C-alpha positions as CSV (number, residue, x, y, z in Angstrom):
1,M,20.4,-8.3,-118.7
2,N,17.5,-6.1,-117.8
3,K,15.1,-8.7,-119.0
4,Y,16.6,-11.2,-116.6
5,Y,16.3,-8.8,-113.7
6,I,12.7,-8.1,-114.6
7,F,12.0,-11.9,-114.7
8,Y,13.7,-12.5,-111.3
9,Y,11.9,-9.5,-109.7
10,A,8.6,-10.8,-111.1
11,I,9.2,-14.2,-109.5
12,Y,10.3,-12.6,-106.2
13,F,7.2,-10.5,-105.9
14,L,4.9,-13.4,-107.0
15,L,6.3,-15.5,-104.2
16,L,6.1,-12.6,-101.7
17,G,2.5,-12.2,-102.6
18,C,1.8,-15.9,-102.1
19,S,3.5,-15.8,-98.7
20,K,1.6,-12.8,-97.7
21,D,-1.7,-14.5,-98.8
22,D,-0.9,-17.5,-96.6
23,S,-0.1,-15.3,-93.6
24,Q,-3.4,-13.6,-93.9
25,T,-5.4,-16.8,-94.1
26,V,-7.4,-17.2,-90.8
27,V,-9.5,-20.1,-89.5
28,N,-12.3,-18.8,-87.3
29,L,-14.4,-21.2,-85.2
30,T,-18.1,-20.2,-85.4
31,N,-20.1,-22.9,-83.6
32,P,-20.5,-23.7,-80.8
33,E,-19.8,-20.6,-78.9
34,D,-16.9,-20.7,-76.5
35,G,-18.0,-22.2,-73.2
36,A,-21.3,-23.6,-74.7
37,V,-23.2,-26.3,-72.7
38,F,-25.1,-29.1,-74.4
39,L,-27.8,-31.3,-73.1
40,E,-27.7,-33.6,-76.2
41,N,-25.1,-36.2,-76.8
42,S,-24.0,-34.7,-80.1
43,C,-23.0,-31.3,-81.5
44,T,-21.9,-29.9,-84.8
45,L,-18.6,-28.1,-84.9
46,E,-18.4,-25.4,-87.6
47,W,-15.8,-22.9,-88.8
48,E,-15.0,-20.6,-91.6
49,I,-11.8,-19.6,-93.4
50,S,-10.7,-16.4,-95.1
51,N,-9.5,-18.2,-98.2
52,S,-11.7,-19.6,-101.0
53,D,-9.1,-22.2,-102.1
54,P,-11.2,-25.3,-102.9
55,N,-8.3,-27.6,-102.3
56,I,-8.0,-26.8,-98.6
57,V,-8.7,-29.7,-96.2
58,Y,-9.2,-29.8,-92.5
59,D,-8.2,-31.8,-89.4
60,V,-10.4,-31.6,-86.4
61,Y,-8.9,-32.0,-82.9
62,L,-10.4,-32.5,-79.5
63,G,-7.5,-31.6,-77.2
64,T,-4.6,-33.5,-78.8
65,N,-6.8,-36.2,-80.2
66,K,-7.4,-36.0,-84.0
67,K,-11.1,-36.8,-84.5
68,A,-11.2,-36.2,-88.3
69,S,-8.6,-35.8,-91.0
70,G,-8.6,-34.4,-94.5
71,I,-12.3,-33.4,-94.5
72,K,-13.4,-30.8,-97.0
73,E,-16.6,-29.5,-95.4
74,N,-16.4,-26.6,-92.9
75,K,-18.1,-28.7,-90.2
76,Y,-17.9,-31.9,-88.2
77,V,-20.6,-33.8,-86.3
78,F,-19.3,-35.0,-82.9
79,D,-21.8,-37.6,-81.8
80,D,-20.1,-39.5,-79.0
81,I,-19.9,-36.8,-76.3
82,A,-19.3,-38.0,-72.8
83,A,-21.6,-36.5,-70.2
84,K,-20.1,-34.1,-67.6
85,Q,-17.0,-33.7,-69.7
86,T,-15.4,-30.5,-70.9
87,Y,-13.8,-30.6,-74.4
88,Y,-11.3,-28.3,-76.0
89,W,-11.3,-28.2,-79.8
90,H,-9.5,-26.6,-82.7
91,V,-9.1,-27.0,-86.4
92,I,-6.0,-27.1,-88.6
93,A,-6.5,-26.1,-92.3
94,R,-4.0,-27.7,-94.7
95,K,-3.2,-26.3,-98.1
96,E,-1.7,-28.1,-101.1
97,N,1.6,-26.4,-100.7
98,G,1.9,-28.0,-97.2
99,K,1.0,-24.8,-95.3
100,E,-1.0,-25.3,-92.2
101,I,-3.2,-22.7,-90.6
102,K,-4.3,-23.4,-87.0
103,S,-7.5,-21.9,-85.4
104,E,-7.9,-20.7,-81.8
105,Y,-9.1,-23.1,-79.1
106,R,-12.7,-23.2,-77.9
107,E,-14.3,-25.3,-75.2
108,F,-17.8,-26.9,-74.7
109,K,-19.4,-29.2,-72.2
110,Q,-22.2,-31.7,-72.1
111,E,-24.4,-31.7,-69.1
112,I,-27.0,-34.2,-68.0
113,E,-30.6,-33.0,-68.5
114,K,-32.7,-33.2,-65.3
115,G,-36.3,-32.7,-64.4
116,S,-39.2,-34.0,-62.4
117,F,-42.7,-35.4,-63.0
118,T,-45.7,-36.3,-60.9
119,D,-47.3,-39.7,-60.6
120,N,-51.0,-39.0,-61.0
121,R,-51.9,-42.1,-59.0
122,D,-50.7,-40.7,-55.7
123,N,-49.3,-37.2,-56.6
124,E,-45.8,-38.4,-55.7
125,T,-43.1,-36.3,-57.5
126,Y,-40.0,-38.0,-58.9
127,N,-36.8,-36.6,-60.3
128,W,-35.5,-37.9,-63.6
129,I,-32.3,-37.7,-65.6
130,R,-31.7,-38.1,-69.4
131,L,-28.6,-39.8,-70.8
132,G,-28.5,-40.2,-74.5
133,D,-31.9,-41.4,-75.7
134,Q,-33.0,-42.7,-72.3
135,T,-34.9,-40.9,-69.5
136,W,-34.7,-42.6,-66.1
137,M,-36.3,-42.0,-62.8
138,A,-33.7,-40.7,-60.4
139,E,-35.5,-42.1,-57.3
140,N,-36.7,-45.5,-56.3
141,L,-40.4,-46.0,-57.1
142,A,-42.6,-45.6,-54.0
143,Y,-46.1,-46.3,-55.2
144,D,-48.1,-48.4,-52.8
145,S,-49.6,-51.1,-55.0
146,E,-51.3,-52.7,-51.9
147,I,-50.5,-56.2,-53.1
148,G,-47.1,-57.3,-54.4
149,S,-45.1,-54.6,-52.6
150,C,-43.8,-53.8,-49.1
151,A,-41.6,-51.3,-47.2
152,Y,-38.2,-52.5,-46.1
153,D,-38.5,-54.2,-42.7
154,N,-42.2,-53.5,-43.1
155,D,-41.4,-50.0,-41.8
156,E,-43.2,-47.3,-43.8
157,S,-40.7,-44.7,-42.6
158,N,-38.2,-46.3,-45.0
159,V,-40.3,-45.5,-48.1
160,A,-39.6,-41.8,-48.4
161,K,-35.9,-42.4,-49.1
162,Y,-35.7,-45.9,-50.3
163,G,-39.0,-46.5,-52.1
164,R,-40.9,-49.8,-51.9
165,L,-39.9,-53.3,-52.7
166,Y,-41.9,-55.2,-55.4
167,N,-42.2,-58.8,-56.4
168,W,-41.4,-59.5,-60.1
169,E,-45.0,-59.8,-61.2
170,M,-46.0,-56.4,-59.7
171,A,-42.8,-54.8,-61.0
172,Q,-43.9,-55.5,-64.6
173,E,-47.0,-53.2,-64.2
174,V,-46.3,-50.8,-61.4
175,C,-44.5,-48.0,-63.3
176,P,-46.5,-44.8,-63.9
177,D,-48.3,-44.2,-67.1
178,G,-45.8,-43.5,-69.9
179,W,-43.0,-45.3,-68.1
180,H,-41.9,-49.0,-68.0
181,L,-39.7,-51.5,-66.2
182,P,-36.3,-51.4,-68.0
183,S,-35.1,-54.5,-69.8
184,Q,-31.6,-55.9,-69.1
185,E,-30.5,-54.4,-72.4
186,E,-31.8,-50.9,-71.3
187,W,-29.9,-51.3,-68.0
188,D,-26.7,-52.2,-70.0
189,T,-27.1,-49.2,-72.3
190,F,-27.5,-46.9,-69.3
191,L,-24.6,-48.2,-67.2
192,S,-22.2,-48.1,-70.2
193,Y,-23.0,-44.6,-71.2
194,P,-19.8,-42.5,-71.3
195,V,-19.6,-40.1,-68.3
196,G,-16.6,-38.0,-67.6
197,D,-13.5,-40.2,-67.8
198,A,-15.5,-43.5,-67.4
199,W,-19.1,-44.7,-67.6
200,A,-22.3,-44.0,-65.8
201,E,-21.9,-47.2,-63.8
202,Y,-19.2,-45.5,-61.8
203,Y,-21.0,-42.3,-61.0
204,L,-24.4,-43.4,-59.6
205,L,-24.1,-42.0,-56.0
206,P,-24.7,-38.4,-55.1
207,E,-22.1,-35.7,-55.9
208,S,-21.0,-35.6,-52.3
209,K,-19.6,-39.1,-52.7
210,V,-18.4,-39.3,-56.3
211,G,-17.6,-35.7,-57.1
212,A,-18.4,-33.6,-60.2
213,Y,-19.1,-36.5,-62.5
214,A,-22.2,-37.6,-60.5
215,T,-25.0,-38.4,-62.9
216,G,-27.8,-37.5,-60.6
217,F,-29.1,-41.1,-60.7
218,D,-28.6,-41.1,-56.9
219,I,-28.7,-44.8,-56.1
220,Q,-30.6,-45.5,-52.9
221,P,-29.8,-48.9,-51.4
222,G,-33.3,-50.2,-50.6
223,G,-32.2,-53.7,-49.7
224,M,-34.3,-56.7,-50.7
225,Y,-37.0,-59.1,-49.3
226,H,-36.1,-62.7,-49.6
227,W,-38.8,-65.2,-50.2
228,V,-38.0,-67.1,-47.1
229,G,-39.3,-64.2,-45.1
230,K,-36.3,-62.0,-44.3
231,F,-35.0,-58.6,-45.3
232,Y,-31.4,-58.1,-46.4
233,G,-29.1,-55.3,-47.3
234,G,-31.1,-52.3,-46.3
235,R,-29.1,-49.0,-46.4
236,T,-26.1,-50.8,-47.8
237,D,-27.1,-52.6,-51.0
238,G,-29.8,-52.3,-53.6
239,W,-31.3,-54.8,-56.0
240,F,-33.3,-53.6,-59.0
241,W,-35.6,-55.6,-61.3
242,S,-35.3,-55.8,-65.0
243,S,-38.2,-57.0,-67.3
244,T,-35.9,-59.6,-68.8
245,L,-36.3,-63.3,-68.4
246,H,-33.2,-65.4,-68.5
247,D,-33.7,-68.4,-70.8
248,G,-37.3,-67.3,-71.0
249,K,-38.2,-68.3,-67.5
250,T,-36.0,-66.7,-64.7
251,P,-36.2,-63.0,-64.0
252,V,-33.0,-61.0,-64.2
253,Y,-32.1,-58.4,-61.5
254,I,-29.3,-55.9,-61.3
255,K,-27.4,-55.7,-58.0
256,D,-25.8,-52.5,-56.9
257,C,-22.9,-52.7,-54.6
258,T,-22.8,-49.2,-53.1
259,S,-19.4,-49.7,-51.4
260,T,-17.8,-49.6,-54.9
261,N,-20.4,-47.4,-56.5
262,G,-21.0,-49.7,-59.4
263,M,-23.6,-52.1,-60.6
264,S,-21.5,-55.0,-59.6
265,S,-23.4,-57.9,-61.0
266,Q,-26.4,-59.1,-62.9
267,N,-28.1,-62.3,-61.7
268,F,-31.2,-64.3,-61.8
269,S,-34.0,-64.7,-59.3
270,T,-36.8,-67.1,-58.6
271,G,-39.1,-64.0,-58.8
272,R,-40.5,-64.8,-55.3
273,G,-38.5,-62.1,-53.5
274,A,-38.9,-58.3,-53.7
275,H,-36.5,-55.7,-55.1
276,S,-36.5,-52.0,-55.9
277,V,-37.8,-50.5,-59.1
278,R,-36.4,-47.7,-61.3
279,C,-38.6,-46.9,-64.3
280,V,-37.5,-45.7,-67.7
281,K,-39.6,-43.5,-69.9
282,N,-41.4,-45.0,-73.0
């Protein structure tokens, strides 16, 4: 009988030891630091575990959304971060016996990188923002090309805030050195970039009008000059050239409807009118 008792006690203490080992297993988040702010649109989430069991796998969560399941590495690259968004993440380690070990929560945020540069042609300084791989001027171009451009209503006092209006031929070459007129595709990429709970298209106005998700692009409705000799839409609407030709012959422009704060339409022009220009960095 003693042998049986010894056997049962051995099993009991073995199971007790395993349970104690599980309870002492801890998942620690190591990167990024809690509250970290990123300017890039991707980051690497990393963690460590106080157990060398090679059969442990991990699930990675952003809030309640499972981003990865059953991975074996102690890291996960999150490469679709939305700008101006705060994320809460944690990791669950899963053992072969079904035991789950949950880490603490951490948070991080992606902010929009901003800066300024000077146009050496006239020493005009412009703000810029970076979303993903694109860097955009955050103001309407105001360079006086002498030909192919004008101020809205031919009133030079409008230029400081709204920039100048350019015909399509001049728009192709008027951007500062190292910058260029964006194509329709580049506009589409920018406007569909994830920002907050939506896309950049919805957060183009200043923060005073759209709140904390404002991109800093700060749309300025410079109006347009129609080829029949009239100005339209000043201070209420903006039209912006792209470098793209529809069907290889008709210039494409992007119309901003500021009342809804979205790039409401893309259309085609004869190219004989004049619109605003925003440049994108090469």
